PyMOL Python script that loads the backbone (N, CA, C, O; Angstrom):
from pymol import cmd

cmd.read_pdbstr("""\
ATOM      1  N   MET A   1     -16.880  26.071 -11.722  1.00  0.00           N
ATOM      2  CA  MET A   1     -15.883  25.227 -12.351  1.00  0.00           C
ATOM      3  C   MET A   1     -16.080  25.231 -13.858  1.00  0.00           C
ATOM      4  O   MET A   1     -17.198  25.358 -14.358  1.00  0.00           O
ATOM      5  N   LYS A   2     -14.993  25.093 -14.553  1.00  0.00           N
ATOM      6  CA  LYS A   2     -15.051  25.007 -16.007  1.00  0.00           C
ATOM      7  C   LYS A   2     -15.471  23.600 -16.411  1.00  0.00           C
ATOM      8  O   LYS A   2     -15.193  22.643 -15.688  1.00  0.00           O
ATOM      9  N   PRO A   3     -16.133  23.461 -17.550  1.00  0.00           N
ATOM     10  CA  PRO A   3     -16.486  22.107 -18.002  1.00  0.00           C
ATOM     11  C   PRO A   3     -15.254  21.287 -18.388  1.00  0.00           C
ATOM     12  O   PRO A   3     -15.251  20.064 -18.247  1.00  0.00           O
ATOM     13  N   GLU A   4     -14.193  21.969 -18.880  1.00  0.00           N
ATOM     14  CA  GLU A   4     -12.955  21.282 -19.234  1.00  0.00           C
ATOM     15  C   GLU A   4     -11.760  22.136 -18.823  1.00  0.00           C
ATOM     16  O   GLU A   4     -11.836  23.365 -18.823  1.00  0.00           O
ATOM     17  N   TYR A   5     -10.668  21.485 -18.477  1.00  0.00           N
ATOM     18  CA  TYR A   5      -9.436  22.174 -18.106  1.00  0.00           C
ATOM     19  C   TYR A   5      -8.313  21.718 -19.022  1.00  0.00           C
ATOM     20  O   TYR A   5      -8.229  20.539 -19.366  1.00  0.00           O
ATOM     21  N   ASP A   6      -7.450  22.645 -19.417  1.00  0.00           N
ATOM     22  CA  ASP A   6      -6.295  22.317 -20.242  1.00  0.00           C
ATOM     23  C   ASP A   6      -5.135  21.946 -19.307  1.00  0.00           C
ATOM     24  O   ASP A   6      -4.494  22.816 -18.717  1.00  0.00           O
ATOM     25  N   LEU A   7      -4.885  20.657 -19.188  1.00  0.00           N
ATOM     26  CA  LEU A   7      -3.860  20.170 -18.258  1.00  0.00           C
ATOM     27  C   LEU A   7      -2.444  20.399 -18.763  1.00  0.00           C
ATOM     28  O   LEU A   7      -1.493  20.276 -17.990  1.00  0.00           O
ATOM     29  N   THR A   8      -2.280  20.727 -20.025  1.00  0.00           N
ATOM     30  CA  THR A   8      -0.937  20.978 -20.548  1.00  0.00           C
ATOM     31  C   THR A   8      -0.381  22.295 -20.033  1.00  0.00           C
ATOM     32  O   THR A   8       0.835  22.488 -20.040  1.00  0.00           O
ATOM     33  N   LYS A   9      -1.226  23.195 -19.591  1.00  0.00           N
ATOM     34  CA  LYS A   9      -0.781  24.490 -19.079  1.00  0.00           C
ATOM     35  C   LYS A   9      -0.459  24.458 -17.589  1.00  0.00           C
ATOM     36  O   LYS A   9       0.101  25.411 -17.048  1.00  0.00           O
ATOM     37  N   MET A  10      -0.812  23.364 -16.934  1.00  0.00           N
ATOM     38  CA  MET A  10      -0.585  23.264 -15.493  1.00  0.00           C
ATOM     39  C   MET A  10       0.869  22.923 -15.200  1.00  0.00           C
ATOM     40  O   MET A  10       1.503  22.184 -15.952  1.00  0.00           O
ATOM     41  N   LYS A  11       1.385  23.454 -14.122  1.00  0.00           N
ATOM     42  CA  LYS A  11       2.728  23.125 -13.678  1.00  0.00           C
ATOM     43  C   LYS A  11       2.628  21.934 -12.720  1.00  0.00           C
ATOM     44  O   LYS A  11       1.873  21.973 -11.748  1.00  0.00           O
ATOM     45  N   SER A  12       3.385  20.893 -12.999  1.00  0.00           N
ATOM     46  CA  SER A  12       3.363  19.735 -12.118  1.00  0.00           C
ATOM     47  C   SER A  12       4.416  19.890 -11.034  1.00  0.00           C
ATOM     48  O   SER A  12       5.431  20.560 -11.228  1.00  0.00           O
ATOM     49  N   ARG A  13       4.167  19.271  -9.902  1.00  0.00           N
ATOM     50  CA  ARG A  13       5.128  19.286  -8.799  1.00  0.00           C
ATOM     51  C   ARG A  13       4.961  17.993  -8.025  1.00  0.00           C
ATOM     52  O   ARG A  13       3.868  17.428  -7.996  1.00  0.00           O
ATOM     53  N   PRO A  14       6.012  17.520  -7.403  1.00  0.00           N
ATOM     54  CA  PRO A  14       5.909  16.273  -6.644  1.00  0.00           C
ATOM     55  C   PRO A  14       5.060  16.459  -5.391  1.00  0.00           C
ATOM     56  O   PRO A  14       4.991  17.548  -4.821  1.00  0.00           O
ATOM     57  N   ASN A  15       4.430  15.393  -4.989  1.00  0.00           N
ATOM     58  CA  ASN A  15       3.601  15.411  -3.797  1.00  0.00           C
ATOM     59  C   ASN A  15       4.499  15.539  -2.565  1.00  0.00           C
ATOM     60  O   ASN A  15       5.336  14.667  -2.335  1.00  0.00           O
ATOM     61  N   PRO A  16       4.350  16.603  -1.763  1.00  0.00           N
ATOM     62  CA  PRO A  16       5.219  16.765  -0.592  1.00  0.00           C
ATOM     63  C   PRO A  16       4.921  15.754   0.518  1.00  0.00           C
ATOM     64  O   PRO A  16       5.733  15.580   1.426  1.00  0.00           O
ATOM     65  N   TYR A  17       3.771  15.091   0.453  1.00  0.00           N
ATOM     66  CA  TYR A  17       3.386  14.138   1.494  1.00  0.00           C
ATOM     67  C   TYR A  17       3.595  12.687   1.080  1.00  0.00           C
ATOM     68  O   TYR A  17       3.235  11.782   1.832  1.00  0.00           O
ATOM     69  N   ALA A  18       4.163  12.445  -0.084  1.00  0.00           N
ATOM     70  CA  ALA A  18       4.302  11.087  -0.597  1.00  0.00           C
ATOM     71  C   ALA A  18       5.144  10.205   0.323  1.00  0.00           C
ATOM     72  O   ALA A  18       4.822   9.030   0.504  1.00  0.00           O
ATOM     73  N   LYS A  19       6.194  10.735   0.896  1.00  0.00           N
ATOM     74  CA  LYS A  19       7.051   9.920   1.769  1.00  0.00           C
ATOM     75  C   LYS A  19       6.382   9.611   3.102  1.00  0.00           C
ATOM     76  O   LYS A  19       6.757   8.649   3.773  1.00  0.00           O
ATOM     77  N   LYS A  20       5.408  10.406   3.490  1.00  0.00           N
ATOM     78  CA  LYS A  20       4.725  10.188   4.760  1.00  0.00           C
ATOM     79  C   LYS A  20       3.583   9.190   4.637  1.00  0.00           C
ATOM     80  O   LYS A  20       3.063   8.731   5.654  1.00  0.00           O
ATOM     81  N   LEU A  21       3.180   8.844   3.420  1.00  0.00           N
ATOM     82  CA  LEU A  21       2.041   7.965   3.225  1.00  0.00           C
ATOM     83  C   LEU A  21       2.330   6.534   3.669  1.00  0.00           C
ATOM     84  O   LEU A  21       1.515   5.917   4.355  1.00  0.00           O
ATOM     85  N   LYS A  22       3.478   6.012   3.285  1.00  0.00           N
ATOM     86  CA  LYS A  22       3.829   4.643   3.646  1.00  0.00           C
ATOM     87  C   LYS A  22       5.231   4.607   4.228  1.00  0.00           C
ATOM     88  O   LYS A  22       6.121   5.351   3.816  1.00  0.00           O
ATOM     89  N   GLN A  23       5.397   3.733   5.181  1.00  0.00           N
ATOM     90  CA  GLN A  23       6.704   3.552   5.780  1.00  0.00           C
ATOM     91  C   GLN A  23       6.925   2.061   5.949  1.00  0.00           C
ATOM     92  O   GLN A  23       6.058   1.351   6.459  1.00  0.00           O
ATOM     93  N   GLN A  24       8.079   1.592   5.525  1.00  0.00           N
ATOM     94  CA  GLN A  24       8.387   0.183   5.605  1.00  0.00           C
ATOM     95  C   GLN A  24       8.710  -0.196   7.044  1.00  0.00           C
ATOM     96  O   GLN A  24       9.453   0.502   7.735  1.00  0.00           O
ATOM     97  N   VAL A  25       8.137  -1.316   7.483  1.00  0.00           N
ATOM     98  CA  VAL A  25       8.361  -1.822   8.827  1.00  0.00           C
ATOM     99  C   VAL A  25       8.706  -3.303   8.715  1.00  0.00           C
ATOM    100  O   VAL A  25       8.045  -4.042   7.985  1.00  0.00           O
ATOM    101  N   ASN A  26       9.715  -3.728   9.420  1.00  0.00           N
ATOM    102  CA  ASN A  26      10.102  -5.139   9.443  1.00  0.00           C
ATOM    103  C   ASN A  26       9.710  -5.735  10.786  1.00  0.00           C
ATOM    104  O   ASN A  26      10.011  -5.179  11.843  1.00  0.00           O
ATOM    105  N   LEU A  27       9.032  -6.877  10.724  1.00  0.00           N
ATOM    106  CA  LEU A  27       8.609  -7.572  11.934  1.00  0.00           C
ATOM    107  C   LEU A  27       9.076  -9.023  11.874  1.00  0.00           C
ATOM    108  O   LEU A  27       9.031  -9.655  10.818  1.00  0.00           O
ATOM    109  N   SER A  28       9.510  -9.526  12.974  1.00  0.00           N
ATOM    110  CA  SER A  28       9.833 -10.943  13.065  1.00  0.00           C
ATOM    111  C   SER A  28       8.592 -11.654  13.588  1.00  0.00           C
ATOM    112  O   SER A  28       8.132 -11.382  14.697  1.00  0.00           O
ATOM    113  N   LEU A  29       8.054 -12.563  12.783  1.00  0.00           N
ATOM    114  CA  LEU A  29       6.844 -13.281  13.157  1.00  0.00           C
ATOM    115  C   LEU A  29       7.178 -14.733  13.427  1.00  0.00           C
ATOM    116  O   LEU A  29       8.028 -15.325  12.762  1.00  0.00           O
ATOM    117  N   GLY A  30       6.503 -15.295  14.408  1.00  0.00           N
ATOM    118  CA  GLY A  30       6.687 -16.704  14.714  1.00  0.00           C
ATOM    119  C   GLY A  30       6.001 -17.583  13.691  1.00  0.00           C
ATOM    120  O   GLY A  30       5.165 -17.116  12.918  1.00  0.00           O
ATOM    121  N   VAL A  31       6.353 -18.847  13.687  1.00  0.00           N
ATOM    122  CA  VAL A  31       5.778 -19.810  12.746  1.00  0.00           C
ATOM    123  C   VAL A  31       4.273 -19.918  12.942  1.00  0.00           C
ATOM    124  O   VAL A  31       3.531 -20.041  11.967  1.00  0.00           O
ATOM    125  N   GLU A  32       3.811 -19.873  14.187  1.00  0.00           N
ATOM    126  CA  GLU A  32       2.388 -19.983  14.476  1.00  0.00           C
ATOM    127  C   GLU A  32       1.608 -18.814  13.879  1.00  0.00           C
ATOM    128  O   GLU A  32       0.505 -18.997  13.364  1.00  0.00           O
ATOM    129  N   VAL A  33       2.175 -17.630  13.949  1.00  0.00           N
ATOM    130  CA  VAL A  33       1.514 -16.442  13.412  1.00  0.00           C
ATOM    131  C   VAL A  33       1.430 -16.529  11.893  1.00  0.00           C
ATOM    132  O   VAL A  33       0.393 -16.206  11.312  1.00  0.00           O
ATOM    133  N   ILE A  34       2.500 -16.959  11.248  1.00  0.00           N
ATOM    134  CA  ILE A  34       2.500 -17.091   9.792  1.00  0.00           C
ATOM    135  C   ILE A  34       1.491 -18.155   9.356  1.00  0.00           C
ATOM    136  O   ILE A  34       0.758 -17.946   8.390  1.00  0.00           O
ATOM    137  N   GLU A  35       1.447 -19.273  10.044  1.00  0.00           N
ATOM    138  CA  GLU A  35       0.484 -20.325   9.709  1.00  0.00           C
ATOM    139  C   GLU A  35      -0.951 -19.842   9.895  1.00  0.00           C
ATOM    140  O   GLU A  35      -1.830 -20.195   9.109  1.00  0.00           O
ATOM    141  N   TYR A  36      -1.194 -19.044  10.921  1.00  0.00           N
ATOM    142  CA  TYR A  36      -2.531 -18.495  11.152  1.00  0.00           C
ATOM    143  C   TYR A  36      -2.975 -17.631   9.978  1.00  0.00           C
ATOM    144  O   TYR A  36      -4.101 -17.769   9.501  1.00  0.00           O
ATOM    145  N   PHE A  37      -2.103 -16.740   9.505  1.00  0.00           N
ATOM    146  CA  PHE A  37      -2.465 -15.858   8.400  1.00  0.00           C
ATOM    147  C   PHE A  37      -2.519 -16.605   7.069  1.00  0.00           C
ATOM    148  O   PHE A  37      -3.267 -16.207   6.176  1.00  0.00           O
ATOM    149  N   GLU A  38      -1.742 -17.680   6.917  1.00  0.00           N
ATOM    150  CA  GLU A  38      -1.848 -18.506   5.715  1.00  0.00           C
ATOM    151  C   GLU A  38      -3.205 -19.179   5.655  1.00  0.00           C
ATOM    152  O   GLU A  38      -3.797 -19.276   4.579  1.00  0.00           O
ATOM    153  N   LYS A  39      -3.712 -19.647   6.791  1.00  0.00           N
ATOM    154  CA  LYS A  39      -5.037 -20.274   6.833  1.00  0.00           C
ATOM    155  C   LYS A  39      -6.138 -19.245   6.600  1.00  0.00           C
ATOM    156  O   LYS A  39      -7.156 -19.552   5.980  1.00  0.00           O
ATOM    157  N   LYS A  40      -5.940 -18.044   7.089  1.00  0.00           N
ATOM    158  CA  LYS A  40      -6.952 -16.996   6.982  1.00  0.00           C
ATOM    159  C   LYS A  40      -7.015 -16.380   5.586  1.00  0.00           C
ATOM    160  O   LYS A  40      -8.067 -15.888   5.176  1.00  0.00           O
ATOM    161  N   SER A  41      -5.898 -16.401   4.851  1.00  0.00           N
ATOM    162  CA  SER A  41      -5.862 -15.780   3.522  1.00  0.00           C
ATOM    163  C   SER A  41      -6.601 -16.653   2.509  1.00  0.00           C
ATOM    164  O   SER A  41      -6.739 -17.863   2.691  1.00  0.00           O
ATOM    165  N   THR A  42      -7.072 -16.012   1.438  1.00  0.00           N
ATOM    166  CA  THR A  42      -7.829 -16.737   0.416  1.00  0.00           C
ATOM    167  C   THR A  42      -6.918 -17.474  -0.552  1.00  0.00           C
ATOM    168  O   THR A  42      -7.282 -18.542  -1.045  1.00  0.00           O
ATOM    169  N   ARG A  43      -5.749 -16.929  -0.833  1.00  0.00           N
ATOM    170  CA  ARG A  43      -4.783 -17.585  -1.715  1.00  0.00           C
ATOM    171  C   ARG A  43      -3.605 -18.092  -0.902  1.00  0.00           C
ATOM    172  O   ARG A  43      -3.326 -17.585   0.185  1.00  0.00           O
ATOM    173  N   LYS A  44      -2.924 -19.081  -1.422  1.00  0.00           N
ATOM    174  CA  LYS A  44      -1.846 -19.740  -0.672  1.00  0.00           C
ATOM    175  C   LYS A  44      -0.705 -18.783  -0.318  1.00  0.00           C
ATOM    176  O   LYS A  44      -0.286 -18.747   0.839  1.00  0.00           O
ATOM    177  N   ARG A  45      -0.194 -18.016  -1.265  1.00  0.00           N
ATOM    178  CA  ARG A  45       0.966 -17.161  -1.012  1.00  0.00           C
ATOM    179  C   ARG A  45       0.600 -15.688  -0.852  1.00  0.00           C
ATOM    180  O   ARG A  45       1.473 -14.825  -0.942  1.00  0.00           O
ATOM    181  N   ASN A  46      -0.657 -15.392  -0.618  1.00  0.00           N
ATOM    182  CA  ASN A  46      -1.087 -14.000  -0.506  1.00  0.00           C
ATOM    183  C   ASN A  46      -1.353 -13.618   0.960  1.00  0.00           C
ATOM    184  O   ASN A  46      -2.119 -12.692   1.224  1.00  0.00           O
ATOM    185  N   PHE A  47      -0.735 -14.316   1.902  1.00  0.00           N
ATOM    186  CA  PHE A  47      -0.992 -14.035   3.309  1.00  0.00           C
ATOM    187  C   PHE A  47      -0.383 -12.723   3.752  1.00  0.00           C
ATOM    188  O   PHE A  47      -0.814 -12.171   4.764  1.00  0.00           O
ATOM    189  N   VAL A  48       0.607 -12.197   3.035  1.00  0.00           N
ATOM    190  CA  VAL A  48       1.214 -10.918   3.396  1.00  0.00           C
ATOM    191  C   VAL A  48       0.185  -9.796   3.246  1.00  0.00           C
ATOM    192  O   VAL A  48       0.147  -8.880   4.068  1.00  0.00           O
ATOM    193  N   SER A  49      -0.642  -9.858   2.214  1.00  0.00           N
ATOM    194  CA  SER A  49      -1.707  -8.877   2.041  1.00  0.00           C
ATOM    195  C   SER A  49      -2.713  -8.953   3.184  1.00  0.00           C
ATOM    196  O   SER A  49      -3.245  -7.932   3.621  1.00  0.00           O
ATOM    197  N   THR A  50      -2.969 -10.151   3.661  1.00  0.00           N
ATOM    198  CA  THR A  50      -3.883 -10.316   4.796  1.00  0.00           C
ATOM    199  C   THR A  50      -3.299  -9.678   6.046  1.00  0.00           C
ATOM    200  O   THR A  50      -4.033  -9.066   6.822  1.00  0.00           O
ATOM    201  N   ILE A  51      -2.003  -9.807   6.255  1.00  0.00           N
ATOM    202  CA  ILE A  51      -1.355  -9.204   7.410  1.00  0.00           C
ATOM    203  C   ILE A  51      -1.404  -7.678   7.316  1.00  0.00           C
ATOM    204  O   ILE A  51      -1.640  -7.000   8.316  1.00  0.00           O
ATOM    205  N   ASN A  52      -1.179  -7.139   6.110  1.00  0.00           N
ATOM    206  CA  ASN A  52      -1.209  -5.694   5.923  1.00  0.00           C
ATOM    207  C   ASN A  52      -2.603  -5.184   6.147  1.00  0.00           C
ATOM    208  O   ASN A  52      -2.846  -3.982   6.037  1.00  0.00           O
TER     209      ASN A  52
END
""", "prot")
cmd.dss("prot")
cmd.show_as("cartoon", "prot")
cmd.util.cbc("prot")
cmd.orient("prot")
């Protein structure tokens, strides 16, 4: 490997797998499930991150 590479000479291209990395999913959750994750999360409105 070279110690340094000149990135200005490289040709950029979009990642062909970018669309496969994440896919949006919608779920209907009951009130009990939402309350459970609200109690489990560290911040009040950050329970969505806990679910993910």
